[in-house]
C-alpha positions in Angstrom: 34.4 1.1 -1.1 33.2 -0.4 2.2 30.5 -3.0 1.7 30.2 -3.8 5.4 26.9 -3.0 7.2 27.3 -0.1 9.6 26.5 -0.7 13.3 23.2 1.1 12.7 22.4 -1.1 9.7 23.3 -4.3 11.6 21.1 -3.1 14.5 18.2 -2.6 12.1 18.8 -5.9 10.3 18.8 -7.7 13.7 15.5 -6.0 14.7 13.9 -7.0 11.4 15.1 -10.6 11.8 13.6 -10.8 15.3 10.3 -9.3 14.0 10.4 -11.8 11.1 10.9 -14.7 13.5 7.9 -13.5 15.5 5.6 -13.2 12.5 6.8 -16.5 11.0 4.7 -18.5 13.6 1.6 -17.2 11.8 2.5 -18.6 8.4 0.7 -21.9 8.5 -2.5 -20.3 10.0 -2.5 -17.8 7.1 -2.0 -20.5 4.5 -4.7 -22.8 5.9 -7.3 -20.1 6.4 -6.5 -17.8 3.6 -5.7 -15.0 6.0 -5.5 -14.2 9.7 -8.1 -13.5 12.3 -8.4 -10.0 13.9 -6.5 -11.1 17.0 -3.5 -12.1 15.0 -3.6 -8.7 13.2 -3.6 -6.9 16.5 -0.7 -9.0 17.9 1.4 -8.4 14.8 0.6 -4.7 14.8 1.7 -4.4 18.4 4.9 -6.3 17.6 5.6 -4.0 14.7 5.2 -0.9 16.8 7.4 -2.4 19.6 10.1 -3.0 17.0 10.1 0.6 15.8 10.0 -0.6 12.2 6.6 0.9 11.3 6.6 3.4 8.4 10.3 3.0 7.7 9.9 5.2 4.6 8.4 8.2 6.5 10.3 10.9 8.4 10.7 10.8 12.2 9.0 14.1 12.6 5.8 12.5 11.3 6.2 9.4 13.5 7.9 7.2 11.0 11.3 5.5 11.4 12.9 7.8 8.9 15.3 5.3 7.3 17.5 5.6 4.3 16.7 3.5 1.2 19.7 1.2 2.0 18.4 0.7 5.5 15.0 0.0 4.1 16.4 -2.5 1.7 18.3 -4.2 4.6 15.0 -4.6 6.5 13.0 -5.7 3.5 15.5 -8.5 2.8 14.7 -10.0 6.2 10.9 -9.5 5.9 11.0 -11.1 2.5 11.6 -14.5 4.2 8.0 -14.6 5.3 5.4 -16.5 3.4 1.7 -15.5 3.0 3.1 -12.0 2.2 3.2 -11.4 5.9 5.9 -8.9 5.2 3.1 -6.5 4.2 1.9 -6.4 7.7 5.0 -4.4 8.6 3.4 -1.4 6.9 5.1 1.1 4.7 2.6 3.9 3.8 2.4 4.6 0.1 5.2 7.1 -0.8 2.5 9.2 -2.5 1.3 10.2 1.0 4.4 12.2 1.5 2.7 14.7 -0.9 -0.1 15.3 1.6 -1.0 18.8 2.7 -0.6 19.4 6.5 -4.4 18.8 6.9 -4.3 15.7 4.8 -1.3 14.4 6.7 -3.1 14.6 10.0 -6.2 12.9 8.7 -4.6 10.2 6.6 -0.9 9.7 6.9 -0.2 10.1 10.6 -2.9 7.5 11.6 -1.4 5.1 9.0 2.1 5.6 10.5 0.6 4.8 14.0 -1.1 1.7 12.7 -4.6 3.2 13.2 -5.5 3.4 9.5 -4.4 1.6 6.3 -4.1 2.9 2.8 -4.4 1.1 -0.6 -3.4 2.2 -4.1 -6.0 2.0 -6.8 -4.3 2.4 -10.2 -4.8 -0.7 -12.4 -7.9 -1.0 -14.5 -9.3 -3.6 -17.0 -7.7 -1.7 -19.9 -4.9 0.1 -18.0 -2.3 -2.3 -16.5 1.2 -2.0 -17.9 0.0 1.0 -19.8 -1.5 3.3 -17.1 -2.1 6.1 -19.6 -5.1 4.1 -21.0 -7.0 5.4 -18.0 -10.8 5.1 -18.0 -11.6 6.2 -14.4 -12.6 9.9 -14.6 -12.9 12.8 -12.2 -15.4 15.4 -13.3 -15.5 18.9 -11.9 -18.6 19.7 -9.8 -19.5 22.3 -7.2 -17.0 22.0 -4.3 -15.1 19.1 -5.7 -15.0 16.2 -8.1 -17.2 13.2 -9.1 -15.3 9.9 -9.7 -16.6 7.2 -12.0 -14.7 4.0 -13.1 -13.4 0.7 -12.1 -10.1 -0.5 -10.4 -8.6 -3.9 -10.3 -5.9 -5.6 -8.2 -6.2 -3.1 -5.3 -3.8 -4.8 -2.9 -4.9 -4.5 0.8 -8.2 -3.2 -0.6 -10.2 -5.4 1.8 -8.3 -4.2 4.9 -7.7 -0.6 4.0 -10.1 2.2 5.1 -9.0 4.7 2.5 -7.8 4.6 -1.1 -5.4 6.6 -3.3 -7.2 6.6 -6.6 -5.7 7.6 -10.0 -8.2 9.2 -12.3 -8.3 11.3 -15.4 -9.4 14.7 -14.2 -11.4 17.3 -16.1 -11.7 17.9 -19.8 -7.9 17.8 -20.1 -7.9 14.2 -18.6 -5.1 15.2 -16.4 -3.8 12.2 -14.4 -4.6 13.0 -10.8 -4.5 11.2 -7.4 -7.4 11.5 -5.0 -7.6 10.5 -1.3 -11.0 8.7 -1.0 -12.4 7.1 2.2 -13.5 3.6 1.3 -17.0 4.0 2.9 -17.8 7.0 0.6 -21.2 6.5 -1.1 -20.8 5.0 -4.6 -17.8 2.8 -3.9 -18.5 -1.0 -4.2 -16.1 -3.9 -3.8 -17.4 -6.0 -6.6 -15.1 -9.0 -6.7 -12.4 -10.6 -4.5 -10.5 -13.0 -6.8 -8.8 -16.1 -5.5 -5.1 -15.9 -6.5 -2.4 -18.4 -7.1 -0.6 -17.3 -4.0 -1.9 -17.0 -0.4 -1.8 -13.3 0.7 -2.7 -12.1 4.2 -4.6 -9.4 2.5 -6.8 -9.5 -0.7 -6.6 -7.7 -4.0 -10.2 -6.8 -4.7 -11.9 -5.1 -7.6 -13.9 -1.9 -7.0 -16.4 0.2 -9.0 -16.8 4.0 -8.5 -20.3 5.3 -9.4 -20.8 9.0 -9.0 -18.4 9.2 -6.0 -18.2 12.7 -4.7 -14.9 13.9 -3.2 -14.2 17.5 -2.1 -11.5 19.7 -3.5 -9.2 19.0 -0.7 -9.2 15.3 -1.7 -6.6 16.0 -4.4 -3.2 14.5 -3.5 -0.5 16.7 -4.8 -1.7 18.8 -7.7 -4.1 18.1 -10.6 -2.0 16.5 -13.3 0.7 15.2 -11.0 -0.7 11.6 -10.8 1.8 9.9 -13.0 4.9 11.7 -11.7 4.0 10.9 -8.1 3.2 7.3 -9.0 6.5 6.8 -10.9 8.5 8.1 -7.9 6.8 5.4 -5.8 7.5 2.7 -8.4 11.3 3.4 -8.4 11.6 2.8 -4.6 9.1 -0.1 -4.5 11.0 -1.9 -7.3 14.1 -1.8 -5.1 12.1 -3.1 -2.2 10.8 -6.0 -4.3 14.4 -6.8 -5.3 15.3 -6.9 -1.6 12.3 -9.0 -0.6 12.8 -11.6 -3.3 16.5 -12.0 -2.4 15.5 -12.6 1.2 12.9 -15.2 0.1 15.4 -16.9 -2.1 17.9 -17.1 0.7 15.4 -18.7 3.0 14.6 -21.2 0.3 18.3 -22.0 -0.2 18.8 -22.4 3.6 15.9 -24.9 3.7 17.1 -26.8 0.6 20.7 -27.0 1.8 19.6 -28.4 5.2 17.3 -30.9 3.5 20.0 -32.0 1.1 22.4 -32.6 3.9 19.9 -34.6 6.0 18.0 -36.5 3.2 19.6 -39.8 2.3 19.1 -41.7 -0.9 21.1 -44.6 -2.4 23.0 -44.8 0.9 24.3 -41.1 0.9 23.0 -37.6 1.7 21.7 -36.2 -1.5 24.1 -33.2 -1.0 26.8 -35.7 -2.1 25.2 -35.8 -5.6 26.7 -33.4 -8.1 23.4 -32.5 -9.7 22.2 -31.3 -6.3 25.4 -29.5 -5.7 25.1 -27.7 -9.0 21.6 -26.4 -8.0 22.8 -25.2 -4.6 25.8 -23.5 -6.2 23.8 -21.8 -8.9 21.3 -20.6 -6.3 24.1 -19.1 -4.1 25.4 -17.2 -7.2 21.9 -15.8 -8.0 21.4 -14.6 -4.5 24.9 -13.1 -3.9 25.1 -11.2 -7.2 21.6 -9.7 -6.9 22.0 -8.7 -3.2 25.2 -6.8 -4.1 23.6 -5.0 -7.0 20.4 -4.1 -5.1 22.6 -2.7 -2.2 24.6 -0.7 -4.7 21.6 1.0 -6.3 20.1 1.7 -2.9 23.4 3.3 -1.8 23.4 5.4 -5.0 19.8 6.6 -4.2 20.9 7.7 -0.7 24.1 9.4 -2.0 22.2 11.3 -4.7 25.1 10.5 -7.1 23.0 9.6 -10.2 20.2 11.4 -12.1 16.6 10.5 -11.9 16.3 8.8 -15.3 19.4 6.6 -14.7 18.1 5.7 -11.3 14.8 4.7 -12.8 16.6 2.3 -15.2 18.9 1.0 -12.4 15.9 0.2 -10.2 14.3 -1.6 -13.2 17.5 -3.7 -13.6 17.5 -4.6 -9.9 13.8 -5.6 -9.9 14.1 -7.6 -13.2 17.3 -9.4 -12.2 16.4 -10.2 -8.6 12.8 -11.3 -9.2 13.8 -13.5 -12.1 16.8 -15.0 -10.2 14.7 -15.6 -7.1 12.2 -17.5 -9.2 15.0 -19.7 -10.5 16.3 -20.3 -7.0 13.0 -21.3 -5.4 12.3 -23.6 -8.4 15.6 -25.4 -7.8 15.0 -25.6 -4.1 11.5 -27.1 -4.6 13.1 -29.7 -6.9 15.7 -30.6 -4.2 12.8 -31.3 -1.8 11.2 -33.6 -4.3 7.7 -34.6 -3.5 7.7 -32.8 -0.2 8.5 -29.6 -2.0 5.0 -29.8 -3.4 3.4 -29.9 0.1 1.9 -26.6 1.1 2.9 -27.1 4.7 6.5 -26.7 3.5 7.7 -23.0 3.2 9.5 -23.8 0.0 6.2 -24.6 -1.8 4.6 -21.4 -0.5 7.6 -19.3 -1.6 7.4 -21.0 -5.1 3.8 -19.7 -5.6 4.3 -16.3 -4.0 7.5 -15.3 -5.8 5.8 -15.6 -9.2 3.9 -12.4 -8.8 7.1 -10.4 -8.3 7.7 -10.7 -12.1 4.3 -9.1 -12.7 3.4 -6.4 -10.2 4.9 -2.9 -9.9 5.8 -3.3 -13.6 6.2 -6.7 -15.4 9.5 -8.1 -16.3 8.8 -7.1 -19.9 8.1 -3.5 -18.8 11.4 -3.4 -16.9 13.2 -4.6 -20.1 11.6 -1.8 -22.1 12.7 0.8 -19.4 16.3 -0.5 -19.5 16.4 -0.7 -23.3 15.0 2.8 -23.6 17.8 4.1 -21.4 20.5 2.3 -23.4 19.1 3.5 -26.7 18.7 7.1 -25.7 21.7 7.6 -23.5 24.2 4.8 -24.0 25.7 2.4 -21.5 26.1 4.8 -18.6 23.5 2.9 -16.7 26.1 0.2 -16.2 28.7 2.4 -14.6 29.4 3.0 -10.9 29.5 6.7 -10.0 32.9 8.3 -9.4 34.0 10.0 -6.2 34.4 13.3 -8.0 
């Protein structure tokens, strides 16, 4: 096995690092003003387009970068270094949009790829979080289309996006179905914009849908495919979360290491103290092990060497392990900074707040454990094995 980055992967990693360094200068502005002004959005959008890293998960023939999962993971690890969730400004259209019809693609997906539109995914509800099957939003058949009624929470990028991918129970069969819905459609109201523990360049608003009419051609995929399409998106996104949290943890460790070498107490750099050394070493272990596993699973996806159910469990392992480990790393790093680590002008403080949500969204740590345990109980320990060359 060759674990070295290929020349192409290294080229992509370098491009992602250069883009990350450019966007990093906006971090303090985002923190202090709970977001960025329109001019900053334009500047970053142009930088993303210049980098060629827009829509890395979409094929080249549609205008995307057409990257493999391992290449995407390599890029996300660099972008994950950014605070303020500025990594989300390097847009990856929802994977569900790959199910667009040709007409839908031209109206929705292609403009997203070009940075002209933005999508958001509306799945979570007051009673349907970890259990999406407890869906209350309904789609009722009517002449020429459907009428949506319901409520959606935690709609990330909902303030900035101009159209939504809405999951609803369709028809009398309550078939889980995705709909493409322009945000300015009559009956959609953004009812609340919560203030969160972290600072995010975009918001996560709550929406209500009251007698919202959408035509028949608003169905994304087929009626009843909503869960299957969403689950396929979760698998990839969980790997991207693993990669981003590893990148964030590495930045935190770099900052803590430099601080420990420079900061002097009791006549010596604090890096000379064994308790500090232990925290640095444990952090390096957490990062190295989780990077290796995340890269392994991404490679397995690209090679097509494992079945869908095993892949689902392996992605759950990667997200669970990396998000929990990165939380431990940034906690140690903040401790090494002491009082300054509690100062919001220091990146390590912002990373501490922002990494916490990675154990919640796209499936909580508890849900990941259920997925992994379910695979073990039903099919044994095969999820632990590396695929063979045969």
